[in-house]
C-alpha positions in Angstrom: -13.3 15.0 38.8 -14.4 18.0 36.8 -16.5 17.3 33.7 -14.8 18.1 30.4 -16.7 20.7 28.4 -17.3 20.2 24.7 -16.7 22.5 21.8 -19.0 24.4 19.5 -18.5 24.8 15.7 -20.8 27.3 13.9 -21.2 26.6 10.2 -22.0 30.0 8.5 -22.1 31.4 5.0 -22.3 34.8 3.4 -25.1 33.8 1.1 -27.6 31.0 0.8 -27.4 27.9 -1.3 -23.7 27.0 -0.7 -24.3 23.5 0.9 -24.0 24.6 4.5 -26.6 22.2 5.9 -25.2 19.2 4.0 -21.8 20.2 5.2 -23.1 20.3 8.8 -24.5 16.8 8.5 -21.4 15.4 6.8 -19.3 16.8 9.6 -21.6 15.2 12.2 -21.0 11.8 10.4 -17.2 12.3 10.5 -17.2 13.3 14.2 -19.3 10.1 14.9 -16.6 8.0 13.1 -13.9 9.4 15.4 -16.1 8.5 18.4 -17.5 11.9 19.5 -20.9 12.5 20.9 -22.5 15.2 18.7 -25.4 17.6 18.9 -26.6 19.4 15.8 -28.4 22.6 16.6 -30.6 24.0 13.9 -30.5 27.8 14.4 -31.9 28.7 11.1 -34.9 29.6 13.2 -37.4 30.5 10.5 -36.5 27.9 7.9 -34.3 25.1 9.3 -33.8 21.8 7.5 -31.9 19.6 9.9 -35.0 17.7 11.2 -36.2 17.2 7.6 -32.8 16.0 6.5 -32.5 13.5 9.3 -36.1 12.3 8.8 -36.8 11.7 12.5 -40.1 12.5 14.3 -39.5 15.1 17.0 -41.7 16.8 19.6 -39.7 19.7 21.1 -37.7 22.4 19.5 -35.5 25.4 20.4 -38.7 27.4 20.8 -39.9 25.0 23.6 -36.6 25.3 25.3 -36.7 29.1 25.3 -40.3 29.3 26.4 -39.8 26.8 29.2 -36.7 28.5 30.4 -38.4 31.9 30.4 -41.4 30.6 32.3 -39.5 28.5 34.9 -40.7 25.2 33.4 -37.2 24.0 32.4 -36.0 20.7 33.9 -33.4 19.0 31.8 -31.7 20.0 28.5 -32.0 16.4 27.2 -35.8 16.8 27.2 -35.5 19.0 24.1 -33.2 17.0 21.9 -34.1 14.2 19.5 -32.0 11.1 19.0 -30.7 10.3 15.5 -28.4 7.4 16.3 -26.1 6.3 19.2 -23.7 9.3 18.7 -25.8 12.1 17.1 -28.7 14.0 18.6 -30.3 17.1 17.2 -32.2 20.1 18.5 -34.7 21.2 15.9 -35.7 24.7 14.8 -39.2 25.9 15.5 -42.0 24.1 13.7 -43.8 27.4 13.1 -41.5 30.1 11.6 -43.5 32.8 13.4 -42.0 31.5 16.7 -38.5 32.5 15.6 -39.1 36.2 16.6 -40.2 35.1 20.0 -36.9 33.6 21.0 -34.6 36.1 22.8 -31.0 35.7 22.0 -30.1 35.3 25.7 -31.8 32.0 25.7 -29.7 30.8 22.7 -26.6 31.6 24.7 -28.0 29.6 27.7 -28.9 26.8 25.4 -25.3 26.6 24.0 -23.8 26.7 27.4 -25.9 23.7 28.4 -25.2 21.9 25.1 -21.4 21.8 25.5 -21.9 20.3 28.9 -23.6 17.2 27.5 -21.9 16.8 24.2 -18.3 16.6 22.9 -19.2 18.5 19.7 -22.0 21.0 19.1 -22.5 21.8 15.4 -24.6 24.9 14.8 -26.3 25.3 11.5 -27.5 28.8 10.7 -28.9 31.0 7.9 -26.7 33.6 6.1 -28.2 36.7 7.6 -26.1 38.9 9.9 -29.0 39.5 12.4 -28.9 39.6 16.2 -29.3 35.8 16.5 -26.4 35.0 14.2 -24.2 37.7 15.7 -24.7 36.1 19.1 -23.9 32.7 17.7 -20.8 33.9 15.9 -19.5 35.5 19.0 -20.3 32.5 21.2 -18.9 29.7 19.1 -15.5 28.3 19.7 -14.8 28.1 16.0 -16.6 29.4 12.9 -16.5 27.5 9.6 -17.3 29.8 6.6 -18.6 27.8 3.7 -18.4 29.4 0.3 -18.8 28.5 -3.4 -16.6 29.6 -6.3 -18.8 32.3 -7.9 -18.5 36.1 -8.0 -21.5 36.8 -5.7 -20.2 34.6 -3.0 -16.7 35.8 -3.2 -17.8 39.4 -2.9 -19.9 38.6 0.2 -17.2 36.5 1.8 -14.7 39.3 1.3 -17.0 41.7 3.2 -17.5 39.1 6.0 -13.8 38.4 6.4 -13.1 42.2 6.5 -15.6 42.6 9.3 -14.1 39.8 11.3 -10.6 41.2 10.9 -11.7 44.7 11.9 -13.1 43.1 15.1 -9.8 41.2 15.6 -11.7 37.9 15.5 -9.5 35.2 14.2 -11.4 32.0 15.3 -12.6 31.2 11.8 -11.7 29.0 8.9 -12.9 29.0 5.3 -14.1 25.9 3.3 -14.5 26.2 -0.5 -17.3 23.9 -1.5 -16.9 23.0 -5.2 -19.3 20.1 -4.8 -22.4 22.3 -4.6 -22.1 23.8 -8.1 -19.4 21.7 -9.9 -19.5 23.8 -13.0 -18.7 27.0 -11.2 -14.9 27.5 -11.3 -14.5 31.2 -11.8 -11.4 31.6 -9.6 -8.3 29.7 -8.8 -7.3 29.1 -5.2 -4.6 31.7 -5.7 -7.2 34.2 -6.9 -9.4 33.5 -4.0 -6.6 33.9 -1.4 -5.6 37.2 -3.0 -9.1 38.6 -3.1 -10.1 37.5 0.4 -6.6 38.2 1.8 -6.9 35.1 3.9 -6.3 31.4 3.6 -8.7 28.8 2.2 -8.3 26.1 4.8 -10.3 23.3 3.3 -11.4 22.4 -0.3 -14.3 20.1 -1.0 -13.9 19.2 -4.7 -16.5 18.8 -7.4 -15.9 15.0 -7.1 -18.0 15.1 -3.9 -21.1 16.1 -5.9 -23.8 13.5 -5.0 -26.4 13.3 -7.8 -28.9 11.5 -5.6 -28.5 13.7 -2.5 -32.3 14.1 -2.3 -32.6 10.4 -1.7 -30.2 10.6 1.2 -32.3 13.5 2.6 -35.7 11.7 2.1 -34.3 8.6 3.8 -32.6 10.5 6.6 -29.2 9.3 5.7 -25.8 11.1 6.2 -23.4 10.7 3.3 -20.3 10.3 5.4 -21.9 7.5 7.4 -22.4 5.4 4.2 -20.1 2.3 4.6 -18.3 3.0 1.3 -18.1 6.8 1.7 -14.4 6.8 2.7 -13.5 4.9 -0.4 -15.9 6.4 -3.0 -15.1 9.9 -1.9 -11.6 9.2 -0.5 -10.1 12.7 -1.2 -13.0 14.7 0.1 -13.7 12.4 3.0 -10.0 12.9 4.1 -10.6 16.7 4.0 -13.6 16.4 6.2 -11.7 14.1 8.5 -8.9 16.6 8.7 -11.3 19.4 9.5 -12.8 17.4 12.3 -9.5 16.3 13.8 -8.1 19.9 13.5 -11.1 21.2 15.4 -10.8 18.6 18.2 -7.1 19.5 18.6 -7.2 23.2 18.1 -10.8 24.4 18.0 -10.6 26.7 21.0 -12.0 30.3 21.1 -9.5 33.1 20.8 -10.1 35.6 23.6 
């Protein structure tokens, strides 16, 4: 019987500081709840935070994968991932940021092809720069989740990004408005944002999902959505993340 191939979801933003990494982790927790096997890939190659946020010791990184593959030392993809729990593994960004420029984009494509063979869901965390690495990832992913905040700078950058994607006839993206990152920033209504961006805001994370002690979660390597009471404490926003996950499982295929 032919093996079922997993799906990749790239979490991207048009500027830094929008809560993209926390969103990636929270989505991993939700996918775990619905019984999926998840790999988080930290492709913020020069400043990734996934390994720190999960607080797990790790030996190998994406850099090791690329160098071993290039030099014919590669044996198994699972040699490079680190176990977080029974459902979630992660592939860390390079320990030394100077190694980032030594990773050719073709090895990232190979890495993702192998990742979806082993995992149901591959979550790709990135930085916000439209460089060669991220352009490869955005083209390779089955679905892209743009995360944005409600402030003029982010809206301006997101409008440019959406325009670029539409010019390229790329429609495999959805937008999440994350009001939990900066709860006091409420410059635009959803109607305003839809009018400015000329596209739909698919998911809204409200200011009620603001976690005051988020640093404690990070230092302890905890994922908010895996807290036993998360679904009741943050019921509305938990439901939004659950809908995003189930939408992706059902419909998250790449438009060719």
